[in-house]
N, C-alpha and C positions, 0 to 999 in steps of 0.2 A: 467936961467941956462947958464953957460959958457962952451961951448962944448970943449974948449981947456983944461981947468983945471978940467973938469968933476965935478965942484962944483955945488951943488944944494941948493936951499933955500926951507925950509918947513914951511908953514904957518898953522894956526889952522884948517882951513877948516870947514867941517860940519860933524855931526854924524848921521843924519837921513837916509842916504842911504848907505847901506853897500856895500863893495867891492871896486873895482877901477873904478872910473867913470870920463870919459873925458868930458870936457865941451867946448872944442874948444880952450882953452887957457892953460889948464893944467889938472892935474889929482888929484882927491880927493880920499884918501884912508881911509877906515873905517873898523875896525875889532872889533867884540865883544869878550870880555874876562872879566868875572866878578872877576877873581882871580889873574890876571897878575899884576906885579909891574911896568913893562914898556914894550913897544913894539918897535922894530926896523924894519924899512922898508929897505930891501936890494935890490938895483938896480944892474942889470947885463948888460954886453955888449951884442951885437947881437948874439954872439955864445952861451950865457948862461953859459959860463965857468968862466968868470972873474967878480968878484964883483967890481963895479965901485963906489958905494956909499952905505953908511949905515946911515940912517936918523931916528932919534928917533921921533916917532909920539908925537906931543907936547901936545895934549889935550885928556882928558878923561871925557866923558859925558854920563851919564846913562849907565855905564858899557861898553861903546864903545870908543875905542882908534881911534883918527882920526888926519889927517893932509893933507894939500894940497901942491902939488909940482907944482909951476908955470912953464910953458914952456915944461913940459914933454908931449911927444907925444904918440899916439897909436903905438903899436909895442914894447913899452918898456917892458922889462922882469923884474920880481920882485918876491920876496918871503918875508917871515917874520921870525924874530927871537923874541921869546917871553920870557921875564924874569919873574920869580916868584918862589915860593917854589917848591923844589923837595921833596915831601913827599908822596910817593905812599900809605902808610898806611892811609893817610887822603884824598886820591883821587887826589892829585896834582902831575903832572909829567912835570913841566916846565923844559926846557933845551935849553938855547940859542945857544948851539952848533949845534942844529938841524934846518935846514932851513925848513920852513913850507909852505905848499900850502894854499893860501887864499881860504876859503870855497866858496867864491862868485866869484872866477876866471872864466871868460867867455871862456878862452882858456888856455890850458897847452901845453908847448913845451918840447919835450923830454920824455924819459921813466924813470921810477924808475930803476936805475942801482944798483942792490942789493949789499950792502956792510955792514960791521959791524957798520959803522958810522951811519946807519939809526936807530940804537937802542940806547935809552937814557941811557942804563946801560951797564956794562961790561959783555959781553956774556960768558966769561970764568970764572967768579967769581961764587962761590957756592951760594952766596946770591942773584944772578940774579938781578931782577929789583929793589932791595933795594940799589944797588950800583949806581954810577953816571959816565957816560962816556962823555968826553969833545970833542971827535973827531967831526970835521966839516962834516956835511952830504951834504953840498951844491954841491960839485962836482958830486954827484950821484943822485941829485933830479931833477925832471922836474921843469921848471920855469913857473910862471904865466905870461900871456901876456895881456897887456892893449889893448882893442879893441875899435874902434870907432863905436858906435851904428849906425852911418849913413853911414858906408863904404859899407854896403851890399845893393844890389839892390833887395829889397823885393817887388815883384809884385803880390803876391798872392791875387786874388780877389774873388775866388770862393770856399769858404769853403763848403763842401758838406752837412754838417749838416744832416747826415743820421738818420732818426728816429730809436730809439732803436728796435722796433719790426721788422724793415726791415733789421737790421744789420746782416751781415755774416762776421765773423772774420776769418782772415787767419794769423796764427802765423808763423813767419819766421825770418831769420837771414840775416843781410845785406851781409855778405861774403858768408855764406852757400848757399844762393839763387842765387848769381851772379857769383861765382868763376869759375864754369864750363860751363856757358851758352855761347855757340858759337855765339849767336846772339848779344852779348855785346862786344864792342871793348876790347881787352886785357887790355889796360891801365886803363879801368874803372871797370874791374871785381874786386869784393871784396870791392867796395866803395859805398858811398851814391849816387854818380853820376851813377854808374852801376845799383843801385836799382831803380833810377828814370829814367833809360833809356827807350826809347820807347818799346824795346823788353820786358822788365820786366812789364811795365805798361800794354801793350797790352795783355800779357799772363794772368795776374791777372784779368784784366777786362773781358777777354774771359771766365773765369770760372764763372763769375757772382759775384765775391767778391766785397764788397764795403767798407771793413774796414781791413787794414793790421795792425798787431800787431808786432812791431819790438822788438826782444830781445835786451837787454841793449846796448845802444849806448853812455852812459855817460862814462867819462874817468875812466879807471880801469887799474891797473898794472897786470902783469903776476906774479903769485906766484913763489917764488924761488924754492920750491920743484918740481914744474912742469918744470921749465926751466932746472933744474938739470937732468931731465929725457928726455929732448928733446921735451917737450910738452908745451902747452900754455893754458891760460884761454880762452877758446873759447866762452863759454856762456856769460861771463862778469858780473856775479853777485858778484862783489867785488869793488864797486864804491869808487873812491877817489875824483873825481871832479863832483859835482852835478849840475853845470851850464855849464860844458865843455863837448864837444864831444870827443869821443875816436879818436885820430888822425889816428889810424890804419885803419879807414874807410874813410879817406880823399881821394878824387881824386884830380885832378889838381886845382880845385877851393877851396879846403879847406872847411871852414865853409859854404861858399856860396853854395857848392855842396849839403849840407843838405837842405838848403832852397829851392834850385832848385828841389830837390827830392820831398819835400812836395808840392811845387807848381805843379809839374807834376802830382802827384797823385790827388790833388784837381781838377785839370783841367779835369781829367778823371772821376771825381765823386767818388773818393775813399778817405776815411778818413785815417789818420795816428795816430796810438795809440802807445805810448812808454811803454815798460816794464821797470819799475823804481824800484830802490832798496834803499829805505830810512830807512830800518830797521837796517842796520849795515853799517860799513865802512871797508876799506881795512886794518885797523890798527890792527885787531886781539885783542887778550886778553892782560893781563898784561905783557906777554913776547913778544908781537908783536912790530913792528917798530913804530917810531914816525915820521909821515909824515905830519900831519895837525892838526886835532881836538884834538888829545891826548896832543899835545904840546901847543895848544892855550888855552884850558880850559877843561881838561879832566873831571873834576867833574861836569861840566854843560852839556857837550855834550853826556856823556854816563851814563847809569844806572849802579851804583855800588852796591855791596852787603851792606845791612844795617849793620853798625857797623864793616864792614870789607871792607872798601872802596878801598883797594888795588886791590880787585878782582871785576870782572865785572859780572853783571847778564847776563846770556847767553841764553836768550829765542830764539835766532836765530840759535844756533848751530855753529856759525862762530866766536865766541870768544867775541863779544861785542854787545850791544844793544843800539841804538840811543834813547836818552832821550827826547821824544817829550812832556813830562810833563813840561819841562822848556820853558818859553815863548819865549826866544830868539832862542832856537832850533826849536820850533814850527814855529816861524817866518821864520827861514832859510828854512825849508821844504816848507812852503807856498810860499815864494819868488821864490824858485827854480821852483816849479810847474807853477807859474804865468809867469815866464820867458819863459818856453817852450810853454805855451799856448798862450801868447800874442806876444812875440817877435819872436818865431819860428813857430807859427801857428799850433802847434800840437793839435789834436782833442780829445785826451783822454789819460788815463794812466791805466796801469795794475800794481798793487802794489804787488811786491814780499813780501811774508810773511806779508801780510797786517794787520794781527791781532796785530802785534807789534805796529803799529801806533795808535791803540785804547787802548793801555795799559796805565793805570795810576798806581801809587804805589800799589794800592789794587788789581790790575788785569785788565782784559779786560773790557771796558765800552763803549757801543755803543753811549753813550752820553759823551764820553771823549773829551778832548780839541781839538784833531785833527779832529774828526768827526764833532764837532760843528763848528769849523772854516771853514771846507769845505762846510758845509751845508749853511752857511750864506754868503760865498764868492760870489760876483756877477759874477766873471769870472769862477772859478773852479766848482761851482755848476752846470754849464751849459755844461761842457764837459763830455765825457764818463768816468766813474769811475768804474774800475773793481778790486775787491779785491781778492787776494789769501788768503782765510779766515782761515789760520792756521799758527801756529808756534809751537815750541817744548816746550814752557813754560807751566806752570799750567793753565788749562782752555784755552789752545791755539787753540782748534778745534772749529771754530765758523761758520761753514757752516750754512747759514740762519740767522746769528746773526748780520749782518751788518745793518746799518740804511737805511731808505728810500733814494732813489737817487742813490744807489750803485747796481751794478751787482757783482756776485761772481762766481769764478771758482767752479763748482759743481762736486767734486770728487765722490759724491754718485752716480751721474749720470754715470760717467765713470765706476765705479766698478760694478754697477748693470747691466748695458748694457753688459759689458764683461761677467759677470757671466751668464746672460740670454742666450746669444748665444753659450755658452759652454754647455747648457742644464741643468744648475743648476736651481732648482725651487725657483726663486726669483720673481715670476710673480706679486705678490701684490706690491712689491717695484718697479718693472719694470713699472707697470701701472702708478704709481705716477710720476716716472721720465719722462715717455713719455709725460705726460700731463702738464709738466712745474714745477713739484715739488711744488705743491700748499701747501703741508704739511710744507714746509720750507719758502715759499715766499708769500703766500697769507695772508699777515698781514701788518698793518700800511700803507695800500695803495700801497704796492709794486706790481709790475706787473710781468707777466710771464717772461719777458725779463731779470729779475734779475738773472735767472739761466743761467749761461754760460755753455752750454753743450759741452762736448768733449769726444772723444774716446781715443785720443792720444794727447800728448803735447811734448814739447822739452825734458822734464824729463820723461824717461820711453821708452818703446818700440814704434816704429812707428807702423802704422796700419799693414803694411806687416809683420813686425816681431812679432806682436801680434798673428798672425795665422801661424807663421813659426817656433817658438821656444818655447820649454817648459822651458828653463833656459836662464838666461842672459849669455852673452859672452863678458865680459869687460876686457879681458886679455891685450888688447892694452893700457889700462890706467895705467898699471904698478903697480897695487895694488892687484895682485894675485886673481883677480875676486871677491874681497871682497866688493867692492864699488857697489853702485846702489841698487835699490829695489829688493827684493826677491819675493814680493807679486805682481806678474804681471798679474795673472788671464789669462794667455795665454795658447795656445794649438797648437801643431805642426801637428796634424792630421796624424801622422805616420812616419815622418822623421824630424830630427832636422836640420833646415836650408834649403838652396836650394836643390831641388831634380828634377830628370827627371821623377818621377812617375806622370803620367798624372792624375790619379785619385786623388792623394793628392793635386796636383795643382788646380784641378777643385774645390775641396772642399774649398781650401783657397781662390780662386777667388770669390766664392759665399759668403763666410763669410765676405770678404771685402765689397762686395756689401750690405750685410745685415747690417753691422755696419754703412756704409755711409747713406743708406736709413733711418735707424733708427734715425741717427743724424739729418738729414734734414727734417724728418717728425715729429720730436719732438717739442713740444712747448718750448719756451725759446730761447736763443741766441746761434746758432751753432758756434763752433770754429773748424776750420780745420787746422791741422798741415801741413805745406808746404811739398808737395811731396806725401802726403797720397792720393791725388786725382789720382795718377797713381801707387801707391804701392812702394814708395821709401823704401829702406832697409838700416839699419845701421849694418847689419850682426850680429844681436843679441846683439849689444852694447846698453844697456838701460841707460847709464850715460855718454853721449858724452861731458861732460863739458870741457874736456881737449883735445878734438879731433878736432883741426883745420886742418882737413885732409879729404881724400876721404870718411872716415867713416861718417862724418857729412854733407859734402857738397851735394847739390842736383845734381844728375846726369841727364843730359838732352838727351844724345845721345845714339844710339843703343839700344833703349828700345824695348822689345818684344811687339808683338801685344796685348797681354793681358794688358799691361800698357796703351796703347792707348785706348783700349776698356773701361778700368776702368775710364780713364779721361773723356771720352765722357759720360759715365754713371753718373759721378759726375756732369758734366755740366747739364745734364737733371734733376737731383735731385734739384739742386740749382734753375734752371729755374722754376720748378713746385712750389717750396717754394715761390719764388718771385711773382708768378702769383696768388697763391691761399691763400686767407686770412685764410682758415681753417687750414692751415699748419703752420701759424705763429701768433698764438693768441696774441692779444694786451692787453686784459683786462679780468680779472676773471669774470666780471659782464656783459659779452656780450650776455648772453642768450643762450650760446652754449649747445646743447644736447649732453650728453655723455652716451653711452650704451656699456657695455662690455658683450660679449656672448661667449659661448663655442662652440666647434666644432659641437656639435649636434644642434646648433642654439638656444639653451636656454639661459636664462639670467644667467650671471656669479654671482652666489650667494656666500655668505661668505664661505660656506663649500667647494665650488669648487676651491677656490684659492690654496688649498693645494693638489689638485688632480693631477695637471700637469701644464705644462708651455705653452701649445698651447692656443692661445688667439685670439679673434676677437674683434674689436673695431669699433663702429659707432660714428661719430661726425657730427653734423649738426647745421646749423643756418638758421632759417626761414627768417631772414632779408636779407639774400643773394639771396633768390629765385628771379628768373627773371633777374638777372644781367648777361649780355652776357659774356660768357667765364669764369664765376665765378661759382665754385661748391658750392652748398648749403649742400651737403651730401657727405661723403666719408666713405669707409670701409677700414680697415687695418686688415690683417690676418697675424698671426705670428706662425711659426712652427720651433723651434730650434732643434727638434729631427731629427734623421737620416732618419727615414721612412716617407712615404707620409701620409697625414691625409685628409680624405674627410670632407669638411666643408659644413654644411647646412646653407645657408644664410638667416637670418631673413628678413622680409619685410621692416620694418622701412619706411613706407610711400608707395606711389604709384610708380609703374614702377620697372624695373629690375636694374641691375648693369653692368657697362662696365669695363673690366679689363684695367687699365691704365698702370700698371707696375708690374712685378714680378722679383725678384732677381734670380729666377731659370733659366730664359730665357729672356735676355734683349730685344730680338726681338719680344717677344710674347705680344701682346696687342690687344684689340678690342673684346675679347670674352665677350658675353653677358650672364649674369647669372640671372635666374628667381628664384622665390620661390620654384618651383618644382625641380630644378636642383641643384645638389651638385657641389662644386668646389674642385677638387683634388689639395690640396696645397702640393707641393713637400717638401721633407725633407730639413731642414736647409734653409728656404726661407721665404720671406714675400711677400705679394701681396697688391696692392693698387687698389681700385675700386672707380668709381664715377658714378653718375647718367647719363643715356644716354643724 
């Protein structure tokens, strides 16, 4: 390369490693496109504004365009222009006027600056995407940056490798968790470095959490309609760069800040799980922008309607669906996952709308290409894999339908537990959810941990709002409160939102304890939404996807005593779960005794399940007897009604029972119950007993 003339030489290079790869002497570029006619590599100056070279990739091997630029260094900015047919009715949308992001780019510089030039068609023409627009989108596009894989100081030595049965997941958001934390330096708040700061780590560790699940951190743009309303895409479920981090979370160290964060969590014995979005991209439907995949090979990357390839199959509800049935697209997803697992040392993934990834042309298939590829992969089969087992397409609800090796968000658990503590008679279903949802997961050698149990997640009410609002309050989103779920199964107990009524607040506090105790005493993998441990509120907003604001951020200061009390209660629950094997069942075949009984002390027979919702449960394991500090028997009593219920405690072996915990009075413990003595279980409460 002659730096004065800005002339570049491009050689054939190699095809077998996609993306931009620096070898110490130059950079090899390789891009998959089965239907392109030629591909141009565009190089830019350090500002990203001026195109300094346009080089045609000289070789085409196995549907991959490739070329090698000697002398090119890390830090170089680039993008692609791809030539080919513009035939939307046949699924092809090539337009060389649009600068395209490399799907394998390890870093993106700049934001998508929305402009009409992003669209491959004339926005004003009545024929819409059947027209062709020649405007250059380069000035408004982020640029890909070549990185040196050896430029980062990766010192992570201590992957925690938390066994699934011991995992306690904490769902959080990099900015939301750190933005208002006074213990984090201001310049690090909202960043990966703030998330990995000692104050963040120490707090999470103090709760007893050993797995954090970060909401999307891959590169994503802000939607134009949100920017027009002064809002942003806060959640990040709109990925454009599947190998690149979102620069909005960069601290002073950039990418290294993410690695340092992972290292810090690992050093504290905490795993890092990423929430990832491989089901769709930020390009939308046929009227959406051309930013990357759509202009590289639309027909390969996306599922289009049979015989109407102009239109996309929209099983995601976001306009497009990624076509993992195509081998190169499947390779792209796998390569991305391996990059995060191997190069960035991530410990697992939660797959947004994960059912999409198991779709073949005929529908969902748990033996589909993606699942088979994951099962046999020596790296990815060993990390934690969590599916969101639904999408909006035909047959899209697949709770319990994922293959062995996968855990799943269990919304049946969420809905049933919410209904139960409202007093709805769902006791039969509640029993199944409490004991790990064996009706769903006790098959093909799957274990209880496959059920990821949760009361609240980022999407929907927080725990506090679940017991404080009858209706959603999403007015701040600018959609006339029409967005977000209406089926919240919530109850405000007499006042909508915050109140000074002490009686209402007392009920709400008890219900929060009931939900948390149920969560951590249930078999399966518990997932706690950040802030629920002390009652964080979003003021009734159950769809904070666009609220990069006080509504979504975790507030740390000036919390009332009730919040501090709830946090300590949560810590005690997690501590009990970690200490006692009976509360975190590992195997359906462990010989555990399970006995359900009614308030009268009699066996809960089939005809009793419809009589009411007050329940007693005994679980025990004889192989645990004699182990110091380990319980071999426990009793759990549940009363979701308003009034007190006297419980006659069955014997279940020798000796009495000691009250370990009750949600009606967190300070009350140590009471001994014998066969001859009833226990008065207060309204809307649960109690946990152990052997003396």
